[in-house]
VEXVEX-480528 format. One record per atom (N, C-alpha, C): x, y, z negated; residue in three letters. Coordinates in steps of 0.05 Angstrom, whole numbers, plus 5000, padded with zeros to 4 digits. Layout:
residues N
XYZALA...
***
This chain:
residues 386
501749765000MET500050005000MET501750255000MET500950455015LEU502350715017LEU505350675023LEU505850495042ASP508550435049ASP509550635070ASP511850765065LEU512950955084LEU515650855095LEU516150595094LYS518650485104LYS518950545134LYS521350635141GLY521950685169GLY521050965178GLY519851125161LYS518851385168LYS520851605159LYS520951815175VAL522652045169VAL520952275160VAL521452365136ALA519852585124ALA521452835123ALA520453045136LEU521653305135LEU520153465114LEU521553535093VAL520353685070VAL521553965069VAL519954165072ILE520854435071ILE519954565045ILE521954615028GLY521454715001GLY521454494981GLY523854374977LEU524054154958LEU525954214934LEU526654474932GLY528254554909GLY526454654887GLY527654734864GLN526054834842GLN527855004824GLN526555174809SER527955354790SER528255204764SER530755164755GLY531155024729GLY531154724732GLY531854594711THR532054304712THR529954164695THR528354324680GLU526254204664GLU523754164681GLU522553934679GLY520153874695GLY520753834724GLY518653824740TRP518953784769TRP517153974784TRP518354084806GLY516754244824GLY515254074844GLY513254184857ILE511554024875ILE513153914898ILE514654074912GLY516153974935GLY518253754927GLY519553804904ALA521453604894ALA520153344888ALA517853354874ALA516453104867ALA515452954892ALA514553104912CYS513652984937CYS515952844950CYS518252974952ALA520552854965ALA521352594950ALA521452604924VAL522252364908VAL520252134912VAL517652204912LEU515651994915LEU515651874943LEU515952044963PHE516051944990PHE518451754993PHE520751824981ALA523151664983ALA522651394969ALA521351404946ARG520751154931ARG519050964948ARG517451074966GLN515750914983GLN517150835009GLN519650905011GLY521250805034GLY522051015055GLY521051255052ALA521651455073ALA524451565070ALA525651635092VAL528251785092VAL527552075091VAL528852225073ILE528152505068ILE530152685082ILE529152875097PHE530853095108PHE529553355099PHE531053515084GLY529853745071GLY530954005081GLY529154205080GLY529954485085GLY529354655061GLY531254815052ASN530754975028ASN532455225029ASN531455435017ARG532855695018ARG535655675006ARG535855534984THR538555484971THR538955184968THR541455104972ILE542154824969ILE542354744939ILE543354934923ALA543854874895ALA541254794880ALA539054914888SER536454854874SER535354584881SER536554454901THR535554184909THR537153964896THR539154034879LEU540953824868LEU539453614853LEU537553694836LYS536053494820LYS534453304838LYS533353414859THR531753254878THR533553044892THR535753144902ARG537552964917ARG538752744898ARG539552824874GLU540652624856GLU538652414848GLU536152494844ALA534052304837ALA533552104859ALA533452204884ILE532952024907ILE535351834911ILE537751934910GLU540051774915GLU540551574893GLU539851644868ALA540151464845ALA538351214848ALA536151244863GLU534351024867GLU534750884894GLU537050944907GLY537750814932GLY536650944957GLY535451174954GLY534351314977GLY536351494991GLY535451615013GLN537151785029GLN535852065031GLN537452275025CYS536352545026CYS538552735036CYS538052875058ASP539853085068ASP538353345066ASP539753565060VAL538553825057VAL540154025073VAL538654195088VAL539854415103VAL538854675093VAL540554875089ALA539755135081ALA537955255102ALA535555335095THR533555425114THR532055675104THR531755865122ASP529956085117ASP527356025131ASP525355945115ALA522755855126ALA521256065140ALA522056325138THR520656535152THR522056615178THR524156475185SER525656525210SER525256295229SER524356365253SER523856155273SER526456025281SER528556175284GLU531156065291GLU532155865270GLU531855935245SER532755765223SER531055505221SER528455535224VAL526755295223VAL527255115247VAL527655225270LYS528355065293LYS530954915289LYS532955045277ALA535554915272ALA535154685252ALA533354715233LEU532854505214LEU531554265228LEU529554315245VAL528254095259VAL530153955278VAL531754115292ASP533754005311ASP535753825296ASP536553905272ALA538453755256ALA537253485247ALA534753495240CYS533353255232CYS533153055255CYS532453155278VAL532152985302VAL534852885311VAL536853045309ALA539552965317ALA540552725300ALA539752725274LYS540652505256LYS538852265257LYS536252315258HIS534352095255HIS532652035280HIS532652215300GLY531352165325GLY528352225325GLY527152295302ARG524352345302ARG523552485276ARG521052575275VAL519852685250VAL517052555248VAL516652385228ASP514152255224ASP512252405205ASP513552535186ILE512052675165ILE513152955161ILE511353145159LEU512153425153LEU510553515128LEU512053605108LEU510753725085LEU511754015082LEU509954205082THR510654485079THR509954575050THR511954675036ASN511554735008ASN512954995000ASN512955185018VAL514155445012VAL512055635003VAL512455764980GLY510355944970GLY511356124948GLY510056344945GLN510756534923GLN508256714918GLN507956784892SER505656954885SER506657204872SER505657434882GLN506357694870GLN503757834861GLN503857974839PRO501458104829PRO500658344846PRO498058404845GLY497058644858GLY494458594873GLY492858814874ASP490358794890ASP490758974914ASP488559004930ALA488859154955ALA489759434952ALA489159564929ALA489859834924ALA492659864912ALA493559674896THR496059704882THR498359564895THR497859364912MET500059214924MET501259384947MET503959394947SER505259554969SER505159394995SER505459545016GLU505359425043GLU507759235046GLU509959305034GLU512359125036GLU511858855023GLU510658864999VAL510058614985VAL508058455001VAL505958585011TRP503958445027TRP505258305051TRP506958445066ASP508158325089ASP509958095081ASP511458125059SER513157915050SER511557665042SER509257695029GLN507557475022GLN506457335046GLN505757485067MET504757365091MET506957195104MET509357295104ASP511657145116ASP512256885100ASP512556915074ILE513456695058ILE511256475056ILE508856555052ASN506656355047ASN505356255072ASN505056425092LEU503456345116LEU505156305141LEU506856495147LYS508556475171LYS510256225169LYS511156155145SER512855915141SER511355665150SER508755655145VAL507155415154VAL506955415184VAL506355645195TYR506155665225TYR508755585238TYR510955685229LEU513555625241LEU514255325240LEU513755205217ALA514254925214ALA512654765234ALA510054825235CYS508354675254CYS509054745283CYS509754995288HIS510455075315HIS512754915326HIS514654845309HIS517054695319HIS516854395315HIS515054305298VAL514854015293VAL512653885310VAL510354015313LEU508153895327LEU508753805355LEU510253955371PRO510953855398PRO512453585397PRO514053545377LEU515553295374LEU513653065367LEU511853125348MET509852915341MET508052845364MET507353055379GLU505652995403GLU507052815422GLU509552865427LYS511152695445LYS511452415434LYS511652385408GLN511852125395GLN509151975396GLN506952135397GLY504252015396GLY503351955368GLY504752065348SER504052015320SER505452215302SER504252245278GLY505452425259GLY503452515238GLY504352595215SER502552685194SER503752935181SER502053135179VAL502853395167VAL501153445143VAL502453525121VAL500953615097VAL502053885089VAL500354075086CYS501054345078CYS499954395050CYS501654505033VAL500854555005VAL499554835004VAL497054834996SER495655094992SER495255144962SER492955234954SER492555294925SER489555344920SER488655284896ILE485955344888ILE485455644890ILE487555804889ALA487356094891ALA486356174919ALA486655994939GLY485656054965GLY482655994968GLY481455884947MET478655824948MET476956004930MET478156114909ARG476656284891ARG478656444874ARG477556654862TYR479156824844TYR479556674818TYR482056664808ILE482656504785ILE483556674761ILE482856924761GLY483257084737GLY485457284737GLY486957304759LYS489057504760LYS489257604788LYS489857874791PRO490057994818PRO492557904833PRO492157764854GLN494357674871GLN493257644900GLN492257864910VAL490657864934VAL492057744958VAL494657804961ALA496157694984ALA496357384982ALA496957294958TYR497057004954TYR494356874959TYR492256984949ASN489556884954ASN489056864984ASN489757074998THR489257095027THR490856885042THR493356865036THR495056675051THR494356385046THR493556325021LYS492956045015LYS490255965028LYS488356155030ALA485956105044ALA486456065074ALA488256225084ALA488956215113ALA490255945120ALA491855835101ILE493055575106ILE490955365111ILE488855365094MET486755165097MET485455185124MET484855425133GLN483455455159GLN485355395182GLN487955465179PHE489955405199PHE490055095203PHE490054955181VAL490254665182VAL487754545195VAL485354645187LYS482854535198LYS482854575229LYS483454815237ALA483354875266ALA485454715282ALA487854705271THR489954555285THR489454255285THR488254155263ALA487753865262ALA485853775284ALA483953945291VAL482053865313VAL483553855339VAL485354035344VAL486854045369VAL488653805372VAL489953725350TYR491953515352TYR490953235345TYR488453205337ALA487352945331ALA487552755356ALA486752845380PRO486952665403PRO489752595411PRO491752735399LYS494552685406LYS495852495386LYS494252395367GLY495352205347GLY496652335323GLY496252595320VAL497552745298VAL495452845279VAL495852795253ARG493952875233ARG495053105216ARG493353295209LEU494053515191LEU492053525168LEU493053555144ASN491353585121ASN492553785101ASN491053865083THR491954055062THR491653935035THR493653975018VAL493353894990VAL492954154974VAL491054154956VAL490354404942VAL490854374912VAL493154454902PRO493654434873PRO491854644858PRO491154564834GLY489754754817GLY491854894799GLY491254924774LEU493155054755LEU495154834747LEU497654874755MET499754674751MET501754764730MET502854564716ASP505054604698ASP507654514711ASP509054694723THR511554644737THR513654844729THR516154814737PRO518155014730PRO517355294740PRO515855304762TYR514955564773TYR513055704754TYR511655554737THR509755674719THR511055884701THR513555834693LYS514956034676LYS515356294690LYS515956284716SER516256534731SER513656674734SER511456524737LEU508856644738LEU508156784712LEU508856664690ALA508356784664ALA509757054661ALA511957084674GLN513457334673GLN512157544690GLN511057454713ARG509757644731ARG506957724722ARG505657544709PHE502957594698PHE503057554668PHE504357734653PRO504757684625PRO502257674609PRO502257504588ALA499957474570ALA500857524542ALA499057634525ALA499757674497ALA500257394485ALA502457374471GLY503157114459GLY505256974475GLY506157084497GLY508256974513GLY507556724528GLY509656564535TYR509256334553TYR507456124541TYR507656084515GLU505955874502GLU503055954504GLU502356204500GLU499656294502GLU498656284531GLU500556354549PHE499956344578PHE499056064586PHE500555854577CYS499855584584CYS497355494570CYS496955584545LYS494455514531LYS492055614545LYS492255864555THR490055984570THR489455824595THR491555754609ARG491155604634ARG490055324629ARG490955194607ASP489754934600ASP486754964595ASP485955184582GLY483155224575GLY481455274600GLY482655354622GLN481155414646GLN480655164663GLN481854944655VAL481554694670VAL479554514656VAL477354424669PRO475354254657PRO476454014643PRO478653894653MET479853664640MET481453734616MET481754004611GLY483054094586GLY486054124588GLY487254074611LYS490154084613LYS490954124642LYS492954294646MET493954334673MET495054064684MET495054044710GLY496353814722GLY499353864725GLY500753674736ASP503553714741ASP504253634770ASP506753664777ALA507553624805ALA506953344815ALA507053144797TRP506652874806TRP503652824814TRP501852974802ASP499052954810ASP498753044839ASP500053254846VAL499953354874VAL501453164892VAL503753064883ALA505352884900ALA503752624906ALA502252524887ASN500652284893ASN498552334914ASN497352574913ALA495352644933ALA496652674960ALA498952804961ALA500352834986ALA501252574998ALA502152394980LEU503052124989LEU500751985004LEU498451984992PHE496151855005PHE495651985033PHE495652245034LEU494952385059LEU496952325081LEU499552295074VAL501452235096VAL501651945103VAL500451775087SER500651485091SER498751385113SER499251145123ASP497451025143ASP494750955131ASP494550925105GLU491950875093GLU490051105096GLU491151345101ALA489451585106ALA489151645136ALA489551435152SER489451485181SER486851605192SER484551555180PRO482151695190PRO481651975179PRO483452065161VAL483052315147VAL484652535161VAL483252745169LEU484652975181LEU482953225176LEU484353455174GLY483053705169GLY481753735142GLY482453555124GLU481153555098GLU482753695076GLU481453765054LEU482753885031LEU483053675009LEU485453605002GLY485853414980GLY486153574954GLY483953604939ASP484053764914ASP485553614892ASP487353744879ALA488653634856ALA488553854834ALA486053904825ASP485654144808ASP484454094781ASP484153834773GLY483053774747GLY480253864743GLY478753904765GLY475953994763GLY475654284764GLY477754444766LYS477654734765LYS475854834787LYS475854704810GLY474254784833GLY471254774828GLY470454624808HIS467554584803HIS466754704776HIS468454864764ALA467854984738ALA465555184740ALA463755174721ALA461355344722ALA462155644723ALA464255714708ALA464955994708ALA465756104735ALA466655924752ASP467356004779ASP464956034797ASP462755924789LEU460355944806LEU458656194800LEU458256244775VAL456356464768VAL457356624744VAL457056874745ARG457657054722ARG455057164712ARG454857214686ARG452357304674ARG451457574684ARG453357734693ARG452658004700ARG451158024727ARG451057814742HIS449757814768HIS446757824765HIS445457984780ASN442558004778ASN441057884802ASN442557734818LEU441257604841LEU441457304838LEU439257164841GLU439256874842GLU439356794871GLU440556564876ARG440656464903ARG439056204906ARG437356194925LEU435855954930LEU436955854957LEU438455644957ALA439655544982ALA437955314992ALA436655355015ASP435155135027ASP437055005048ASP438454805039LEU440354675057LEU438954535080LEU436554445075GLY435054305096GLY434454485119GLY433854735113GLY433254935134GLY435655105141GLY437955045129ALA440355195134ALA439855495129ALA438655565106GLN438055835100GLN438955895071GLN439456135065VAL440056225038VAL438356465032VAL436956465009THR435156685002THR436156824977THR436257094978ASP436757244953ASP434157294940ASP433957244914VAL431557314899VAL432457484875VAL431457734875HIS432057914853HIS430657824828HIS432157804806VAL431057694782VAL428757844771VAL428858114773HIS426758274761HIS424358324779HIS424958374805THR422758454823THR421558224838THR423058014841GLY422057784857GLY422357834887GLY423558054895ALA423858114923ALA425857914936ALA425257844961ARG426957644974ARG428357764998ARG430757665004ARG432057715029ARG433057455040ARG432257395065LEU432957135077LEU435357165095LEU437357005091ALA439656995109ALA439256745127ALA438856795152GLN438256575170GLN440756495185GLN441056235187ILE443356125202ILE442055975226ILE442756055250PRO441455935274PRO441755635275PRO439655505286ARG439755225290ARG441355165315ARG442254915318ARG443754855342ARG442254895368ARG439554875366ASP438054915390ASP437455205395ASP438655385379GLY438355665383GLY436055795369GLY434355635356GLN432055745342GLN432855825313GLN431756045304ALA432256135277ALA430256005258ALA431055955233GLY429255835213GLY427156035204GLY424955925193GLY422856095184GLY423356195156GLY421856395146GLU422256505120GLU421256315098GLU422556345075VAL421656195052VAL419356345039VAL417156215035ASP414856345023ASP414056174999ASP415056264976ASP414756094952ASP413756244928ASP412656484933GLY411656644910GLY413756794896GLY416256794907GLY418256964896GLY420256844877GLY419856594868ARG421756494849ARG423156234858ARG421556034865HIS422755774873HIS421755694900HIS423155514912GLY422055394936GLY424155304956GLY423255154975ALA424955064996ALA423255015020ALA424355065044VAL422855015068VAL422754705072VAL420354605075GLU420154315079GLU420654245108GLU423054245116ARG423754185143ARG426254005142ARG425853745140PRO428153565138PRO429953595162PRO432453645157SER434353685178SER437053565169SER438853525188THR441453425181THR443453655183THR444953705162VAL446853925161VAL449653805156VAL451553955166HIS454353875162HIS455754095147HIS456454045122VAL457854245106VAL460854225113VAL461754405129VAL464454385140VAL466554405118VAL468354215118GLY470654225100GLY470154115072GLY467554065065PHE467053965039PHE465753685039PHE464453605061GLN463653335064GLN465553215085GLN466052965083HIS467752835103HIS466552875131HIS468352925150LYS467453015176LYS465452815190LYS465552565182SER463852365195SER461152335181SER460752475158ARG458252435144ARG456352665151ARG453952585158ARG451852775163ARG449452695146ARG448552865129ARG446552785110ARG444052945113ARG441752805109THR439252945110THR438553055082THR437753305082ALA437153425056ALA434953635058ALA432953615041THR431053835037THR431453915008THR433154105004SER433954164977SER434054454971SER434254524946ARG434554794938ARG436454804915ARG437655034910VAL439355064887VAL437555144864VAL437754994841ASP436155064818ASP436755354810ASP434855474797GLU435155754789GLU437655794772GLU439156004778LEU441556054763LEU440856244740LEU441356154715ASP440556304692ASP442756314671ASP443456544663ARG445256594640ARG448056464645ARG448956474669GLY451656384675GLY452156084673GLY450055924671GLU450455634669GLU450655514697GLU452255304700GLN452455174725GLN449955004730GLN448855034754LYS446554874762LYS447354684784LYS445454534793ARG446054324813ARG444354364838ARG445054214858VAL443454204882VAL441853944881VAL439153954883ASP437553714884ASP437953584911ASP438253324912GLY438453184937GLY441253084943GLY441853054968ALA444352914975ALA446753094976ALA446453354979VAL448753534981VAL449553624954VAL452153594947GLY453053634919GLY454053904913GLY455553924891GLU456454174880GLU458354314899GLU459754164916GLU461554294935GLU460054494952GLU457654414960ALA455954584976ALA455054824961ALA454454784935VAL453455004918VAL455555224918VAL458055144913ASP460255334910ASP460455514934ASP460055404958ASP460255564982ASP457555684990ASP455355554984ALA452855664992ALA452055914975ALA453155934951LEU452556164934LEU454556384939LEU453456624939ASP455056864940ASP455356954912ASP457356864897VAL457456924869VAL458257204863VAL459257354883GLY459957624879GLY457557814879GLY455157714887GLY452857884886GLY452558074910GLY454258054931SER454058234953SER451858144972SER450858324988ARG448658255007ARG449858205034ARG450357955039ARG451557885065ARG449857665078ARG450257635104ARG449057405118ARG450957175116ARG449856935113TYR451456695111TYR451656575139TYR454156585149ARG454556475176ARG456956285175ARG456956085190GLY459255915194GLY459555695174GLY457855685153PHE458155465134PHE457255205145PHE454955215159PHE453654975169PHE454154955199PHE455054735207ARG455654695235ARG453054725251ARG450854655239GLY448254685253GLY446254475245GLY443954505257LEU441754305252LEU441554125276LEU440553885271HIS440353695293HIS437453595295HIS
***
């Protein structure tokens, strides 16, 4: 099971700060090597990869590392060329370059914004730009890009560039996965939640909390439904499955390793919001219902046949259009599953997490609800009605 013997894994970002604990890229490289893969790494500094290389070689594995600037096309191409020159192919690509800087749209400087785009997003593009043609020629390959829960929702601190880039990675992978699926190449994303890694200490310095590092970790533990942050090995196990042949039918998916953070009630609803959402997934519609006035606003999502759905007429509080239809919740249900649902989201009251009645689960709630309370039309969530 999960055998990687004979495969060449190119891991970009396998170093780490400090020797205590394990970083995500380092853990992935070690785990891939344990399963038989030959590791060829690219990292900004060679010295920070020493622990990774020693661990792999101590267990009889092979690991070479080349100094690489992941934001430079020339440098990334040189890394890929060196890997091919030594091993003749690239079977697995893992991109794990990332950095978070504090700031919102008003306070973050343009220089920091641009740097975050390069480090977090351009690095993914460049790696795929130079590796995917090789995999296409081989007729096979697996790519896993490391994103973050911060790309799916606000997690309590202003880091707008990081949020943006990590969300963009997910969509980049989804779009590219569709293009390369017929060519025998799979792309997926692994989505870490709040992790306890050596990088966590640097985050604690950038986003200081009263009580120092210990209090910072305690707060993060409390934000995870399982009660404790995950570690790099949790992410590495998810990545291992995604790159393995056992995951051959999986592509364009998000492998969450977040301890349930993605489904936490506090991320769905805040008490201050005065709009309830009634999501009729069967009719592919979402309705705003004002708590006090009962006024409704219907957001219609066109059906595949071009017809718009009808209005919800439920007396102003509850209801769902009784129109059984099949909907595809993109990115949250497996691409091959199409489920029939005539459902609504239970009334949202006092910040408690509610559920969706029927076959579509909480993943759909999280995206079907506009938890920010803005008045927008919901488009693009549902692939359509059949």
